[in-house]
Legacy VTK file of the C-alpha trace (Angstrom):
# vtk DataFile Version 3.0
C-alpha trace
ASCII
DATASET POLYDATA
POINTS 198 float
33.044 -36.031 -24.346
33.863 -38.717 -21.779
30.348 -40.133 -21.996
28.526 -36.790 -22.134
28.563 -33.692 -24.382
29.640 -30.077 -24.015
25.995 -29.121 -24.537
24.752 -31.376 -21.730
27.478 -30.112 -19.384
26.459 -26.517 -20.117
22.708 -27.138 -19.883
23.109 -28.824 -16.495
24.682 -25.560 -15.275
21.938 -23.377 -16.764
19.317 -25.584 -15.089
20.940 -24.773 -11.712
21.324 -21.042 -12.354
19.174 -18.927 -9.996
18.675 -16.223 -12.668
16.431 -16.500 -15.735
18.437 -18.434 -18.328
17.938 -19.850 -21.801
19.908 -21.626 -24.506
19.810 -20.317 -28.077
20.459 -22.755 -30.904
19.576 -23.528 -34.505
19.607 -27.308 -34.881
16.620 -29.304 -33.530
18.976 -31.453 -31.431
19.591 -28.441 -29.200
15.864 -28.022 -28.550
15.646 -31.689 -27.535
18.620 -31.394 -25.165
17.095 -28.260 -23.600
13.821 -30.088 -22.994
15.705 -32.953 -21.343
17.374 -30.490 -18.930
14.338 -28.246 -18.398
16.089 -25.196 -19.888
14.108 -22.772 -22.091
15.148 -22.904 -25.750
15.367 -19.862 -28.043
15.340 -20.584 -31.763
18.116 -19.060 -33.896
17.948 -18.868 -37.675
20.557 -20.566 -39.820
22.295 -17.320 -40.771
22.843 -16.228 -37.171
24.301 -19.641 -36.335
26.731 -19.806 -39.276
28.144 -16.294 -39.866
31.190 -14.742 -38.180
29.964 -11.111 -38.282
28.366 -8.671 -37.777
27.724 -9.466 -34.137
24.258 -7.851 -34.172
23.199 -10.373 -36.838
24.740 -13.275 -34.915
22.774 -12.277 -31.795
19.678 -11.058 -33.673
17.545 -13.547 -31.728
17.976 -11.323 -28.628
15.942 -8.440 -30.115
12.440 -9.717 -29.293
13.330 -11.054 -25.841
11.924 -9.152 -22.870
15.222 -8.330 -21.125
17.178 -5.069 -20.925
20.560 -6.738 -20.270
22.157 -10.054 -21.114
24.970 -12.182 -19.813
26.263 -14.323 -22.669
28.013 -17.434 -21.416
30.368 -19.445 -23.622
28.968 -22.969 -23.858
32.371 -24.401 -24.848
33.889 -24.084 -21.368
33.237 -27.421 -19.650
34.890 -26.386 -16.363
33.161 -23.009 -15.935
31.288 -23.295 -12.628
27.710 -22.159 -12.153
28.949 -20.339 -9.032
31.346 -18.324 -11.212
28.535 -17.418 -13.598
26.286 -16.398 -10.696
28.938 -14.360 -8.873
29.865 -12.600 -12.130
26.219 -11.624 -12.649
25.857 -10.607 -8.980
28.858 -8.313 -9.457
27.325 -6.777 -12.603
24.041 -6.092 -10.834
25.864 -4.583 -7.844
27.619 -2.148 -10.214
24.460 -0.662 -11.777
24.481 -3.065 -14.718
27.585 -1.550 -16.270
28.951 -3.635 -19.151
31.537 -6.206 -18.056
33.839 -8.785 -19.591
35.674 -11.734 -18.032
39.474 -11.693 -18.169
42.379 -13.829 -16.936
45.568 -12.451 -15.388
48.702 -13.879 -17.010
52.245 -13.621 -15.667
54.508 -14.479 -18.553
56.605 -12.811 -21.237
54.549 -11.659 -24.220
55.950 -10.572 -27.556
54.189 -9.314 -30.683
54.529 -11.138 -33.993
57.071 -8.502 -35.081
59.179 -9.353 -31.979
58.328 -6.300 -29.864
58.407 -6.908 -26.111
54.909 -6.163 -24.816
55.213 -6.440 -21.049
58.921 -6.754 -20.289
62.212 -5.028 -20.925
63.525 -6.317 -24.236
67.107 -5.773 -23.090
66.683 -7.968 -19.998
69.326 -10.645 -19.488
66.971 -13.132 -17.849
63.449 -14.432 -18.373
62.235 -14.486 -14.772
58.427 -14.340 -14.794
58.469 -12.706 -11.343
59.764 -9.508 -12.981
57.211 -9.092 -15.784
54.155 -6.858 -15.752
50.955 -8.922 -15.672
48.678 -8.795 -18.706
44.954 -9.429 -18.962
43.840 -12.020 -21.471
40.296 -12.192 -22.807
38.612 -15.166 -21.169
35.863 -15.376 -23.821
33.654 -16.734 -21.087
31.225 -14.085 -19.808
29.927 -10.969 -21.598
27.485 -8.641 -19.794
25.902 -5.854 -21.847
22.865 -3.632 -22.433
20.540 -4.734 -25.226
19.776 -1.138 -26.251
23.454 -0.177 -26.482
24.324 -3.374 -28.335
21.767 -2.965 -31.101
22.232 0.823 -31.342
26.055 0.813 -31.498
26.653 -2.594 -33.078
29.033 -3.718 -30.335
28.882 -5.002 -26.777
30.405 -1.954 -25.076
32.895 0.896 -25.200
36.349 -0.644 -24.677
37.543 2.387 -22.707
34.865 1.962 -20.028
33.934 -1.747 -19.916
34.529 -3.308 -16.508
37.055 -6.147 -16.571
36.271 -8.873 -14.060
39.034 -11.354 -13.331
38.318 -15.061 -13.382
40.867 -16.436 -10.951
40.588 -20.173 -11.687
42.244 -20.672 -15.081
40.896 -24.219 -15.367
37.409 -22.731 -15.698
38.322 -20.988 -18.950
39.665 -24.041 -20.808
37.908 -23.404 -24.137
37.065 -26.138 -26.638
37.419 -24.671 -30.133
39.522 -27.305 -31.926
39.975 -31.081 -31.960
43.168 -30.623 -29.923
41.266 -28.513 -27.361
38.660 -31.280 -27.188
41.265 -33.971 -26.465
42.866 -31.851 -23.742
39.514 -30.978 -22.135
38.321 -34.577 -22.265
41.527 -35.809 -20.594
41.163 -33.164 -17.864
37.461 -33.961 -17.418
38.139 -37.680 -17.102
41.081 -37.194 -14.742
39.235 -34.787 -12.467
36.110 -36.935 -12.318
38.166 -40.022 -11.573
39.573 -38.172 -8.563
36.179 -37.062 -7.235
36.285 -33.475 -8.496
33.307 -32.240 -10.551
LINES 1 199
198 0 1 2 3 4 5 6 7 8 9 10 11 12 13 14 15 16 17 18 19 20 21 22 23 24 25 26 27 28 29 30 31 32 33 34 35 36 37 38 39 40 41 42 43 44 45 46 47 48 49 50 51 52 53 54 55 56 57 58 59 60 61 62 63 64 65 66 67 68 69 70 71 72 73 74 75 76 77 78 79 80 81 82 83 84 85 86 87 88 89 90 91 92 93 94 95 96 97 98 99 100 101 102 103 104 105 106 107 108 109 110 111 112 113 114 115 116 117 118 119 120 121 122 123 124 125 126 127 128 129 130 131 132 133 134 135 136 137 138 139 140 141 142 143 144 145 146 147 148 149 150 151 152 153 154 155 156 157 158 159 160 161 162 163 164 165 166 167 168 169 170 171 172 173 174 175 176 177 178 179 180 181 182 183 184 185 186 187 188 189 190 191 192 193 194 195 196 197
C-alpha cells in the first residue's frame, strides 16, 4: 500500500507501544515482518486463521499466554494512532480492567432494511441531521476483555455492561476489508503523507 504494507504500518505502531505487545499470525511472512520490526510473534494454527467462528477457536492462541486481560487491535486500520491505542488501554486500566469496546458517534439518519426509522421521526418533513439522535457504530478497532471470562463464556463480554469508549477521529477507523477499501485507504494515505501528515 503506497510503498509499504498494512502489516508494516501496524507493526511500526506495536513497536512504539509502551505496553507489552505481540502480533499473532499463521503465515511465515508475518514472523519475518515481526522480526524486522522487533515485535514478538505468536504463532497461530491454520484453523484459527481461516475460520469465522467460534471466536474462542479463532483466538485459541491466547490460552497459553501469561496475561489476564487482552486488548485486541485491528491490524487493518492504517490510520489508527499508537496514542489512541495507548489512551484506550490507559482508560481500561483506570476503570478496574472492565471490558471495553471502541465505538464511533454518528449523526445521520439510519433506517433498517425493512424501512423502519431507527433514530429519527419517520413522519418528519425534512432530513436535517441536526435533529437526529446520535447512534454509536462499532469501530471494530479496539476490544479489551478478560481472558478468563472470554474462554469461560465464549464471548468477549456482556453487552449490557461493556464500556463503550468513543473514538473521536473517524479517520482512524478507516477499515480495509475489501479491494475498494484498500483503494480508498491508499489514496488517503498517499494524500496525507504528501501533505506532511503521518
